[in-house]
C-alpha positions in Angstrom: 7.0 -56.7 -26.3 9.6 -53.9 -26.3 13.2 -54.4 -25.5 14.3 -52.3 -22.5 17.9 -51.5 -21.5 18.8 -51.1 -17.8 22.1 -49.9 -16.4 23.3 -50.4 -12.8 26.2 -48.5 -11.5 28.7 -49.4 -8.7 32.1 -48.2 -7.6 35.2 -49.6 -6.1 38.6 -48.5 -5.1 41.7 -50.6 -6.1 45.4 -50.5 -6.7 47.2 -52.0 -9.6 50.4 -51.9 -11.7 50.6 -52.2 -15.4 53.6 -54.5 -16.0 54.3 -57.2 -18.6 56.7 -59.7 -17.0 57.6 -61.0 -20.4 59.2 -57.6 -21.3 62.2 -55.8 -19.8 61.9 -53.2 -17.0 62.9 -50.6 -19.5 60.2 -51.6 -22.0 57.6 -51.6 -19.2 58.7 -48.1 -18.0 58.6 -46.7 -21.5 55.3 -48.4 -22.3 53.3 -47.8 -19.1 55.0 -44.8 -17.6 53.7 -43.9 -14.2 51.3 -46.8 -14.3 54.3 -49.1 -14.1 55.3 -47.8 -10.6 56.6 -50.8 -8.6 54.8 -49.2 -5.6 51.4 -49.5 -7.4 48.9 -46.8 -7.9 45.1 -46.6 -7.4 41.9 -45.5 -8.9 38.3 -44.8 -7.8 36.6 -47.0 -10.5 33.0 -46.7 -11.5 31.4 -49.8 -13.1 28.3 -49.7 -15.2 26.5 -53.0 -16.3 23.8 -52.8 -18.9 21.3 -55.5 -19.5 18.3 -55.8 -21.8 15.2 -57.7 -22.2 11.4 -57.6 -22.3 9.7 -56.5 -19.1 8.0 -59.3 -17.2 4.3 -58.8 -17.5 3.9 -59.8 -13.8 6.5 -57.5 -12.4 7.3 -54.9 -15.0 11.0 -55.8 -14.5 13.5 -56.9 -17.1 15.5 -58.1 -14.1 15.1 -57.3 -10.4 17.8 -54.6 -9.9 18.6 -56.1 -6.4 19.5 -59.3 -8.2 21.8 -57.4 -10.6 23.4 -55.6 -7.7 23.9 -58.9 -5.9 25.6 -60.4 -9.0 27.8 -57.4 -9.5 28.8 -57.3 -5.8 29.4 -61.0 -5.4 31.4 -61.6 -8.5 33.3 -58.3 -9.0 32.9 -55.5 -6.5 33.4 -57.5 -3.3 36.5 -59.1 -4.8 38.1 -55.9 -6.2 37.2 -53.2 -3.7 40.1 -52.1 -1.6 42.3 -54.7 -3.3 45.4 -54.9 -5.3 44.2 -56.1 -8.6 47.5 -57.7 -9.5 47.8 -59.7 -6.3 44.5 -60.1 -4.5 41.8 -61.0 -7.1 41.6 -64.6 -8.1 40.1 -64.1 -11.5 42.6 -61.5 -12.5 45.7 -63.6 -11.9 48.0 -63.7 -14.9 46.5 -60.8 -16.8 47.8 -57.2 -17.0 45.0 -55.3 -15.2 44.5 -52.6 -17.8 40.9 -51.3 -18.1 40.5 -53.1 -21.3 41.4 -56.4 -19.7 39.3 -55.7 -16.7 36.1 -55.2 -18.6 36.6 -58.5 -20.4 37.3 -60.3 -17.1 34.3 -58.7 -15.4 32.1 -59.8 -18.3 33.3 -63.4 -17.8 32.4 -63.1 -14.1 29.0 -61.5 -14.5 27.5 -63.0 -17.7 26.8 -66.5 -16.5 24.7 -65.1 -13.6 22.4 -62.9 -15.6 19.0 -64.7 -15.6 16.1 -63.8 -17.8 17.9 -60.9 -19.5 20.8 -60.3 -21.9 24.1 -58.7 -20.8 24.7 -55.9 -23.2 27.7 -54.0 -22.1 30.1 -53.3 -19.3 31.6 -49.9 -18.9 34.5 -49.1 -16.6 35.5 -45.5 -15.7 39.1 -45.6 -14.6 39.0 -41.8 -14.3 36.4 -39.2 -15.2 38.0 -38.9 -18.6 39.1 -42.6 -19.3 36.2 -45.0 -20.0 36.4 -48.5 -21.5 33.4 -50.4 -22.8 33.0 -54.1 -23.7 29.9 -55.6 -25.4 30.9 -59.2 -25.5 32.4 -61.3 -28.4 
C-alpha cells in the first residue's frame, strides 16, 4: 500500500514574552529585543500537523480528519488560543515560549493521541515570514 501524507491546519491567537529568568534584564533585552517586552506581545499563529500512513481499505482514510482536528483542538488549540503562553498554558510552564520550543511542546501533546498513523511534522507560522518545523527526535 502507498504511504500518504495528510496535513491539517489550525490557527490560534496568543501573547507571550521571550525572557530567560536565569539571565539579567539587560541580557534579555539585548537577546530578545521587542520580544522581551514586559507587557507581552501577540501573534496570529498558524499550526500545521502532518501525519502519514496507508489508507484504510474500508474508509480510504489514513486518519479521519475530524479525529485529527479533535486532537489538535483538545491538546493545543483550546489551551493556547487567546491565552498568555507564559502564564496560562499548563504544558508550557517553565519553558521560554519561542516558536522552536512551542513546536516541540506541541509534538509532545499531540503525538500520543495519533492512532493508526504516524505523526510526521508540526509546522508553526509565527508570522507569514517566520516558520518553524519539528519532525520528532
